[in-house]
C-alpha positions in Angstrom: 0.0 0.0 0.0 3.0 2.3 0.5 3.4 2.1 -3.3 0.1 3.9 -3.7 1.1 6.7 -1.4 4.4 7.1 -3.3 2.6 7.3 -6.6 0.3 9.9 -5.3 3.2 12.0 -3.9 4.9 11.8 -7.3 2.0 13.3 -9.1 2.4 16.8 -10.5 0.3 18.5 -7.9 1.1 22.0 -9.1 -0.4 21.1 -12.5 -3.4 19.4 -10.9 -4.0 22.5 -8.7 -3.8 24.8 -11.7 -6.2 22.7 -13.8 -8.8 22.3 -11.0 -8.7 26.1 -10.3 -9.1 26.8 -14.0 -11.6 24.1 -15.0 -13.0 22.4 -11.9 -11.4 19.1 -12.9 -7.9 17.6 -13.6 -6.6 14.2 -14.7 -4.2 12.9 -12.1 -2.0 10.6 -14.1 -1.6 6.9 -13.2 -2.8 5.7 -9.7 -3.3 2.0 -10.1 -1.6 -0.8 -12.1 -3.6 -2.9 -14.5 -3.4 -5.8 -12.0 -4.8 -3.6 -9.2 -7.6 -2.4 -11.5 -8.4 -6.1 -12.3 -8.5 -7.0 -8.6 -10.9 -4.1 -7.8 -13.2 -5.1 -10.8 -13.3 -8.7 -9.5 -14.2 -7.4 -6.0 -17.5 -6.2 -7.4 -18.8 -9.7 -7.0 -16.8 -10.8 -4.0 -16.3 -7.6 -1.8 -18.1 -6.5 1.4 -20.6 -3.9 0.4 -23.3 -2.1 2.4 -25.7 -1.4 -0.5 -26.3 -2.0 -4.2 -28.0 0.8 -6.2 -29.8 0.0 -9.5 -29.8 3.5 -11.1 -32.9 3.2 -13.2 -35.0 2.5 -10.1 -34.3 5.9 -8.8 -34.1 7.9 -12.0 -30.3 8.3 -11.7 -29.6 6.9 -15.1 -28.9 3.3 -16.1 -26.3 1.0 -14.6 -25.5 0.1 -11.0 -23.1 0.8 -8.2 -22.2 -0.6 -4.8 -20.9 1.2 -1.7 -18.2 -0.6 0.3 -19.1 -1.7 3.8 -15.4 -2.6 4.4 -13.1 -0.4 2.3 -10.4 -2.5 0.7 -6.8 -1.7 1.7 -5.9 -0.5 -1.7 -8.8 2.0 -1.8 -8.2 3.1 1.8 -4.6 3.8 1.0 -5.5 5.8 -2.1 -8.1 7.8 -0.2 -5.7 8.6 2.7 -2.9 9.6 0.3 -4.9 11.8 -2.0 -6.8 13.6 0.8 -4.0 15.9 2.2 -3.2 17.2 -1.3 -6.9 17.7 -2.1 -7.3 19.5 1.3 -4.7 22.0 0.4 -6.7 22.9 -2.8 -10.0 22.9 -0.8 -8.5 25.3 1.8 -7.4 27.6 -1.0 -11.0 27.7 -2.1 -12.3 28.1 1.5 -10.0 31.1 2.0 -11.3 32.7 -1.2 -14.9 32.1 -0.2 -14.6 33.1 3.4 -15.3 29.7 4.8 -13.7 27.6 7.6 -10.7 25.5 6.6 -10.8 21.7 6.2 -8.6 19.4 8.3 -5.4 18.3 6.5 -5.9 14.7 7.9 -8.6 12.4 6.5 -9.2 10.9 10.0 -10.1 14.4 11.3 -12.4 15.0 8.3 -14.2 11.8 8.9 -14.5 12.5 12.6 -16.2 15.8 11.6 -18.7 13.7 9.5 -19.3 11.2 12.3 -20.0 14.0 14.8 -22.9 15.0 12.5 -24.2 11.5 12.2 -22.6 10.7 8.9 -21.0 7.4 9.6 -21.5 5.3 6.4 -18.5 4.9 4.1 -18.9 6.4 0.6 -16.2 4.8 -1.6 -18.0 2.8 -4.3 -17.6 0.8 -7.5 -19.7 1.7 -10.5 -20.5 -0.6 -13.4 -22.0 0.4 -16.7 -22.9 -1.7 -19.8 -24.0 -0.8 -23.3 -26.7 1.8 -23.2 -26.0 2.8 -19.6 -25.2 6.4 -18.4 -25.2 8.5 -15.2 -27.3 11.6 -15.0 -25.7 14.9 -13.9 -25.7 15.1 -10.1 -23.8 16.0 -7.0 -22.6 13.6 -4.3 -23.7 15.3 -1.1 -24.7 13.0 1.7 -25.3 15.3 4.7 -24.4 18.6 6.3 -20.7 17.9 6.1 -19.2 17.7 2.6 -15.7 17.9 1.1 -15.5 20.0 -2.0 -13.4 17.6 -4.1 -13.8 14.0 -5.1 -12.0 11.4 -7.3 -12.9 8.8 -9.9 -10.5 6.2 -11.2 -11.1 4.2 -14.4 -10.7 0.5 -13.8 -11.4 -0.7 -17.3 -9.1 -0.6 -20.3 -10.6 2.1 -22.7 -10.1 -0.4 -25.6 -12.8 -2.5 -24.0 -15.7 0.0 -24.2 -16.9 2.9 -26.4 -18.5 6.1 -25.0 -18.7 6.6 -21.3 -16.8 9.8 -20.8 -16.9 11.8 -17.6 -19.0 14.9 -18.1 -19.0 18.0 -15.9 -21.2 21.1 -16.3 -20.4 24.4 -14.6 -23.4 26.7 -14.0 -22.2 30.3 -13.9 -24.6 33.1 -12.6 -26.5 34.9 -15.4 -24.4 33.0 -18.0 -24.9 29.8 -20.0 -23.5 26.6 -18.6 -20.0 25.4 -19.5 -19.1 21.7 -20.1 -16.0 19.6 -19.6 -15.6 16.1 -21.1 -12.9 13.9 -19.6 -11.5 10.6 -20.9 -9.2 8.6 -18.8 -6.6 5.8 -19.2 -6.9 2.6 -17.2 -5.7 3.3 -13.6 -5.9 7.0 -14.1 -8.0 9.3 -11.9 -9.8 12.6 -12.3 -10.1 14.9 -9.3 -13.0 17.3 -9.6 -15.2 19.7 -7.7 -18.1 18.0 -5.8 -20.7 20.8 -6.0 -19.1 24.2 -6.3 -15.9 26.1 -6.6 -14.7 29.8 -6.6 -14.2 31.6 -9.8 -12.5 35.0 -10.2 -14.6 37.8 -11.5 -14.2 41.5 -12.0 -15.5 42.1 -8.4 -13.7 39.3 -6.7 -14.4 35.6 -6.3 -17.9 34.2 -6.8 -19.3 30.6 -6.6 -20.1 28.5 -9.6 -22.1 25.2 -9.2 -20.9 22.0 -10.8 -22.6 18.7 -11.6 -21.1 15.5 -13.0 -22.2 12.4 -14.8 -21.2 9.8 -17.4 -22.1 9.9 -21.1 -23.8 6.8 -22.7 -21.8 3.6 -23.0 -22.1 2.7 -26.7 -20.5 -0.7 -26.4 -18.6 -2.8 -23.9 -18.5 -2.4 -20.1 -17.0 0.4 -18.0 -16.1 0.2 -14.4 -14.8 2.9 -12.1 -13.9 3.5 -8.5 -15.4 6.6 -6.9 -13.6 8.1 -3.9 -15.6 10.6 -1.9 -13.9 12.1 1.2 -17.0 12.6 3.3 -19.1 9.9 4.8 -22.9 9.5 4.5 -25.8 10.0 7.0 
């Protein structure tokens, strides 16, 4: 698991920070090996999960996902390694927006969640087949929310067509702006959960973001979602 932490620390965080502040999303570069991706995909049928969501039943789109009950060591290591870097970006946003800072340690962030009754883990695996998609949404599970989250592609892009990560940014009194992100296997995208600051002529203002997945044309796409706040 120390390998994951070392990979995360070697990422170009200055570039990631600049991209997220400019566009609300940044590709991270490689996080998992193909073998680690395969192991996580296999765990969809063998892992310990607290719930399975069939998206069509709730109007969320088409496809399904499962929330871990017991977070695998590989996922836990990634979450802990990414969080301090993400927290530095989040605290830059908090300062610009006049908000309280976030803890620099994931354990302290989760303790804040638990104090508000948000005790259910939120890392999840998402599975899409041909024709599936994910509607634009925000992953907010209670009063406490961290402003950044991560998705990691577990499938080789050669095995499916379509299925891009899509983000929309709603700017006050302006038309919405879209970002479309394609990933390599084992690569992540770090992006704004719900809103971020944007510099205007009169200072910073908030823009709201939503994210989803475009239609899978063929094949199967699996991803890992890493959310840094727990659910009520």
